[in-house]
C-alpha positions in Angstrom: 12.8 1.8 9.6 9.2 0.8 10.7 6.6 -0.9 8.6 3.0 -0.6 9.8 0.1 -2.4 8.2 -2.5 0.3 8.3 -5.2 -1.8 6.5 -5.1 -5.6 6.0 -8.6 -6.0 4.6 -9.8 -6.9 1.2 -12.4 -5.1 -1.0 -15.2 -6.8 1.1 -15.9 -4.5 4.0 -14.9 -5.7 7.4 -15.6 -4.2 10.8 -12.1 -5.1 11.9 -9.9 -4.5 8.9 -9.4 -1.3 7.0 -8.6 -1.2 3.3 -5.2 -1.7 1.7 -2.6 0.8 3.0 0.9 0.5 4.5 3.0 3.1 6.3 6.8 3.0 6.1 8.6 5.3 8.4 12.3 5.8 7.4 13.9 8.1 9.9 11.9 11.3 9.9 10.3 10.5 6.5 6.9 8.9 6.3 5.7 7.2 3.1 2.1 6.0 2.6 1.7 3.1 0.2 -1.8 3.0 -1.2 -4.8 4.7 0.4 -7.6 2.2 1.0 -10.8 2.4 3.1 -10.3 4.2 6.5 -6.7 5.1 5.9 -6.8 8.4 7.8 -8.3 6.7 10.8 -5.6 4.1 10.9 -2.9 6.8 10.4 -4.4 8.7 13.4 -4.2 5.5 15.5 -0.4 5.6 15.1 -0.2 9.4 15.7 0.4 10.3 12.1 -1.8 12.8 10.2 -1.8 13.6 6.4 0.3 16.8 6.8 3.1 14.6 8.3 3.4 12.4 5.2 6.3 12.8 2.8 4.6 11.2 -0.2 1.9 8.7 -1.2 3.0 5.8 -3.4 0.3 4.1 -5.4 1.0 0.6 -6.6 -2.0 0.4 -9.0 -5.4 2.0 -9.5 -7.8 -0.6 -8.2 -10.5 1.1 -6.2 -9.8 -0.7 -2.9 -6.2 0.8 -3.0 -7.3 4.4 -3.6 -10.8 4.8 -2.3 -9.7 7.1 0.5 -7.0 9.1 -1.3 -9.6 11.9 -1.4 -9.6 11.9 2.4 -5.8 12.1 2.5 -5.9 15.1 0.1 -8.7 16.9 2.0 -7.4 16.3 5.5 -3.9 17.4 4.6 -5.3 20.5 3.0 -7.5 21.6 6.0 -5.0 20.6 8.7 -2.0 22.4 7.1 -1.4 25.9 8.4 0.3 26.9 5.2 0.0 25.4 1.7 1.5 22.0 1.6 1.4 20.2 -1.7 0.8 16.4 -1.5 3.1 14.5 -3.9 1.6 11.3 -5.3 3.7 8.8 -7.2 2.0 6.0 -9.2 1.8 4.2 -12.5 0.6 5.9 -15.7 -3.1 6.7 -15.2 -2.5 8.2 -11.8 -2.7 11.8 -13.0 -6.1 11.2 -14.6 -7.3 9.5 -11.4 -6.2 12.3 -9.1 -7.8 14.8 -11.5 -11.0 13.0 -11.1 -10.7 13.0 -7.3 -10.1 16.7 -7.3 -13.1 17.2 -9.6 -15.2 15.3 -7.1 -13.9 17.5 -4.3 -14.6 20.8 -6.1 -17.9 21.6 -4.4 -16.4 21.0 -0.9 -13.3 23.1 -1.8 -15.6 25.9 -2.8 -17.6 25.7 0.4 -14.4 25.8 2.6 -12.8 28.7 0.8 -16.0 30.7 1.0 -16.2 30.0 4.8 -12.6 30.3 5.9 -10.7 33.5 5.3 -7.3 31.8 5.7 -8.1 29.3 2.9 -7.5 31.1 -0.4 -6.8 28.2 -2.7 -7.7 24.6 -3.0 -5.6 21.5 -2.2 -2.4 21.2 -4.2 -1.5 17.7 -5.5 1.6 17.0 -7.5 1.4 13.7 -9.5 4.5 11.9 -10.7 3.9 8.9 -12.9 6.6 6.3 -12.7 7.6 3.0 -14.2 10.0 0.2 -13.7 13.6 1.4 -13.3 12.7 4.8 -12.0 14.5 6.0 -8.8 13.9 9.0 -6.6 14.5 10.3 -3.1 12.0 11.3 -0.4 13.7 12.9 2.5 16.3 10.5 3.6 14.8 7.5 1.8 15.5 6.2 -1.7 12.6 4.7 -3.6 13.2 2.3 -6.5 10.3 1.3 -8.8 9.9 -2.1 -10.2 7.4 -3.8 -12.5 4.7 -6.0 -10.9 2.2 -8.4 -12.7 -1.4 -7.8 -11.8 -2.8 -8.1 -15.3 -5.3 -7.1 -16.7 -4.5 -4.2 -14.2 -1.6 -2.6 -16.0 0.7 -1.0 -15.6 1.1 -1.8 -12.0 4.3 -1.2 -9.9 6.1 -2.3 -6.8 8.4 -0.2 -4.7 11.7 -0.8 -2.8 12.4 1.8 -0.1 15.9 2.0 1.2 17.1 4.0 4.3 20.1 3.8 6.5 21.2 0.4 5.4 17.7 -1.1 5.6 15.3 -1.9 2.8 11.6 -3.0 2.3 9.8 -4.0 -0.8 6.1 -3.3 -1.2 4.7 -5.7 -3.7 1.1 -4.5 -3.9 -1.3 -6.9 -5.6 -0.1 -9.3 -8.3 1.6 -12.6 -8.9 5.3 -13.5 -8.8 7.3 -12.0 -11.6 10.9 -11.1 -12.6 10.5 -7.5 -11.6 9.4 -8.4 -8.1 12.3 -10.9 -7.8 14.7 -8.1 -8.8 13.4 -5.7 -6.2 13.4 -8.3 -3.4 17.0 -9.4 -3.9 18.7 -8.8 -0.5 15.9 -6.8 1.0 15.3 -6.9 4.7 11.5 -7.2 4.3 8.9 -7.9 1.7 5.3 -6.9 2.1 2.8 -8.8 -0.1 -0.9 -9.1 -0.6 -1.9 -12.7 -0.3 -4.8 -15.1 -0.8 -5.6 -18.6 0.4 -6.2 -20.4 -2.8 -7.5 -23.4 -1.0 -10.2 -21.4 0.6 -11.1 -19.2 -2.4 -11.6 -22.3 -4.5 -14.4 -23.3 -2.1 -16.5 -20.2 -2.9 -19.0 -21.0 -5.6 -18.9 -17.7 -7.3 -17.1 -17.0 -10.6 -16.1 -13.5 -9.5 -14.2 -15.0 -6.6 -12.6 -17.6 -8.7 -11.3 -14.8 -11.0 -9.1 -13.4 -8.2 -7.0 -16.6 -8.2 -5.0 -15.7 -11.3 -3.8 -12.2 -10.4 -3.0 -12.4 -6.7 -0.1 -14.2 -5.0 -1.1 -17.1 -2.8 0.5 -17.4 0.6 2.8 -20.1 -0.8 3.8 -18.0 -3.9 4.7 -15.0 -1.7 6.8 -17.2 0.5 8.6 -18.6 -2.5 9.3 -15.0 -3.8 10.7 -14.1 -0.3 12.9 -17.2 -0.3 14.3 -16.5 -3.8 15.1 -12.9 -2.7 16.8 -14.0 0.5 14.7 -11.5 2.5 14.7 -11.7 6.3 11.1 -10.8 7.0 8.0 -11.8 4.9 5.0 -9.5 5.8 1.6 -10.7 4.6 -1.3 -8.4 4.2 -4.6 -7.7 2.4 -5.9 -11.2 3.3 -8.3 -12.9 0.8 -10.6 -14.2 2.2 -10.6 -12.3 5.4 -8.4 -14.0 8.0 -10.4 -14.8 11.2 -8.8 -14.1 14.5 -7.1 -17.2 15.8 -6.2 -18.5 12.4 -2.8 -16.7 12.1 -0.8 -19.8 12.8 -2.6 -21.7 10.0 -1.7 -19.0 7.5 1.9 -18.7 8.8 2.4 -22.5 8.5 1.5 -22.4 4.8 4.2 -19.7 4.3 6.8 -21.5 6.5 6.7 -24.5 4.2 8.5 -22.4 1.6 10.3 -19.7 3.6 12.4 -20.2 6.7 12.7 -16.5 7.7 10.5 -14.4 10.0 6.8 -14.4 8.9 4.7 -11.4 10.0 0.9 -11.2 9.8 -1.9 -10.0 12.0 -4.4 -7.3 12.6 -4.4 -3.7 11.4 -1.6 -1.6 13.0 0.8 -4.6 13.1 4.3 -3.1 13.0 7.7 -4.5 12.1 10.8 -2.5 13.1 14.0 -3.1 11.2 
């Protein structure tokens, strides 16, 4: 099982970090978790294109986690030699969101069908709305859904992916909660959005201060990993942006609460289990 941080950035655009997205490769099955800014470019960088994806798993419906879902849908459609429905799992509200994306794409779909004789129908997207306790299989992987806490963004979910004796938890955004603790118990790896509360508190803007109460700090993510007994803590979606050369500073904050392996870095950082 491989975990690749496709995008480690925040909603603030960065020339170096794409938006929130993670790729989990479980044997021959590829699962995309969230679809933030530039996700298709980052997928291409690791030799994966949308027709090669098994599913897309959405943790929640914040714009920075789904802004390029439209690109995944369109690129899968135009690159597939035969119809290949894209299956998108997500919390309640995902179906309406995908319907809106498809409505936005309608003019483009019409143009392409009119121009290409081998395109006779538009992209097919199957949406499955899930909640805590749901379980399903994708290829050789088992996916378990748990509750996360990103209020007032609700419902939001986290995922545990299991394959061939290995497991990884994708926490999405949010703060520590019982649902996340349950998913993390005994997992090999835990991937979590994090912020540096000490740095965010220095920003004299109410909108920035507001993010403190619904994102895990580095220390909180480390404490969740420790409670779960996970082996690898993978930090991503850095708030504020993590300057190059400061990785050890972020890692030290986590190491004070977690004595396992701590992984963080640039886009395309990969952990193999």
